[in-house]
N, C-alpha and C positions, 0 to 999 in steps of 0.2 A: 102665292098661288102660281103654279106653272101653267103657261098658256100652251095651246095646242101646237104651235110652231116649234117651241122648244122640245116638246115631247116627240114630235116627228123627227127632228134632227137627232135626238138621242137614240130613238128606235132605229134610224137608218145606220148609225154607227154600230149599234149592237148586231145588226143583221148582216154586216159585211162578211162575205164568205172568203175562205182561204183561196188564194189564187185569183181573186177579183170577183166582181158581181156578175160578169157577163159570161157565165158558164152555161153551155148548152145542156139541156136535159137529155141524156142518152143512157141507155141501159148499161153501157160500158162503165159509167161512173156511179151506178146505183148501188146502194147498200145490199140489196137482195141479189143482184146479178153476179154470176160467176162465169168467166170465159170458158168456152168449150175447149176440148183438147186440140182442135184444129185452129182455134183462134178466130174463126169467122162468124161466130154466133155467141150469144149469151144465154146461159141456162138460168131461168128465173123460176123460183118456187111459186110465184103468184100467177104468171102468165105462160110459163113453159119456155120453149125455145124461141128466142127473139133475135132480130138482127142487131148488130152493134150500135147503130145510130138511131134506134127507135126508142121510144119511152112511153110509159103508161101513167095512169093517175097515181100509182103506188110509188112513183119515183121519189127516192130520198138520196140526196147527194152525199157521197163518201169521198172526202178530199184525199184520202190515202191511196185511192185507186188511180189517181192522176200520175202520169209519167212526165217529169219535168223535161223541158226542151234541153237539148245538148248545148253546151257553151260553144261559141264560135271557135274555129280552128285558128290558132295564132302561131303555129309552127313556121309559117312562111315569113315571119318578121324577125328582125335582128334587134339586139339590145340598143343599137344606135337609133332605131326608129322611135324609141320611147324617151330619149333624152331631150331635155329642154335647154336651149341655149339662151343665156342671159347676157346681154351686151353691157 
């Protein structure tokens, strides 16, 4: 028989979201929301025109709407900066 602690651990693993578990609920990342043409609002079929960083009870997270962070600029480094010297 499986105890409740093992079930909770398994459920926590299954519920992990793409890009981490600490994602703020915003209309910008909702399944229903579509960005307006000016990019300052979200058009929602459930609630109408909403601000980007607002959310309602109908919020469902869509991981494909997230824009990943840009990688750091490494153009200022030389190849010598990445060499390891072994004595």
